[in-house]
C-alpha positions as CSV (number, residue, x, y, z in Angstrom):
1,M,-24.9,-15.3,45.3
2,F,-24.5,-12.2,47.3
3,A,-20.8,-12.9,47.7
4,L,-20.5,-13.1,43.9
5,V,-22.3,-9.8,43.4
6,G,-20.1,-8.2,46.1
7,F,-17.0,-9.5,44.5
8,G,-18.0,-8.2,41.1
9,A,-18.7,-4.7,42.6
10,M,-15.3,-4.8,44.3
11,C,-13.5,-5.7,41.1
12,S,-15.4,-2.9,39.3
13,A,-14.3,-0.4,41.9
14,I,-10.7,-1.5,41.7
15,E,-10.7,-1.2,37.9
16,R,-12.0,2.4,38.1
17,K,-9.3,3.3,40.6
18,V,-6.6,1.7,38.4
19,D,-7.9,3.7,35.4
20,R,-7.8,6.9,37.4
21,V,-4.2,6.2,38.5
22,E,-3.1,5.3,34.9
23,R,-4.6,8.6,33.6
24,R,-2.9,10.5,36.4
25,V,0.4,8.9,35.6
26,K,0.1,9.8,31.9
27,F,-0.8,13.3,32.8
28,M,2.2,13.7,35.1
29,E,4.6,12.1,32.5
30,R,3.3,14.6,29.9
31,R,3.9,17.5,32.3
32,Q,7.4,16.3,33.0
33,E,8.0,16.1,29.2
34,L,6.8,19.7,28.8
35,I,8.9,21.0,31.6
36,L,12.1,19.3,30.3
37,T,11.4,20.6,26.8
38,H,10.8,24.1,28.2
39,L,14.0,24.1,30.1
40,G,15.9,22.6,27.2
41,V,17.0,19.6,29.2
42,E,17.2,16.3,27.5
43,D,15.6,13.5,29.5
44,P,18.4,11.2,30.5
45,T,16.1,8.2,30.3
46,S,14.9,8.9,26.9
47,P,15.9,6.6,24.1
48,D,18.1,7.7,21.2
49,L,15.6,8.7,18.5
50,R,18.0,9.6,15.7
51,G,17.1,6.5,13.7
52,I,13.5,7.4,14.0
53,D,14.1,11.0,13.0
54,A,15.9,9.7,9.9
55,L,13.0,7.5,9.0
56,L,10.6,10.4,9.4
57,R,12.8,12.6,7.1
58,E,12.6,9.9,4.5
59,G,8.8,9.9,4.8
60,K,8.7,6.4,6.4
61,K,6.2,7.2,9.2
62,I,5.0,3.6,9.7
63,Q,8.5,2.3,9.9
64,A,9.3,5.1,12.4
65,I,6.4,4.0,14.6
66,K,7.6,0.3,14.4
67,A,11.1,1.4,15.3
68,Y,9.8,3.5,18.2
69,R,7.8,0.5,19.5
70,D,10.9,-1.8,19.2
71,L,13.1,0.8,21.0
72,T,10.7,1.7,23.8
73,G,8.3,-1.2,24.2
74,A,5.4,1.2,23.7
75,G,2.0,0.2,22.5
76,L,0.8,1.1,19.0
77,K,-1.3,4.1,20.0
78,E,1.4,5.5,22.4
79,A,4.1,5.0,19.7
80,K,2.0,6.7,17.0
81,E,1.3,9.7,19.3
82,A,5.0,10.0,20.3
83,V,6.2,9.8,16.7
84,E,3.6,12.4,15.7
85,R,5.0,14.8,18.4
86,L,8.6,14.5,17.1
87,P,9.9,17.6,15.3
88,G,10.8,15.7,12.1
89,N,7.2,14.6,11.6
90,A,5.7,16.4,8.7
């Protein structure tokens, strides 16, 4: 019984640490994005978003989000946030 409680506590602690690391990675990725934008440097690993920009110009935001997900493998929330940050988004 005590071993089970200890194991549960250990799993909980690991989950908290993983959550902190994930938040930190997202924060650092956003910082890198801002720095590259400020310097006017295009991220060489960034996908070609011209098709997504075209969809946004046509007012097809949902299709743009789907296309972004297909292109990058991002989740729905991440794709929506990324598309909303694009300059063509109105």
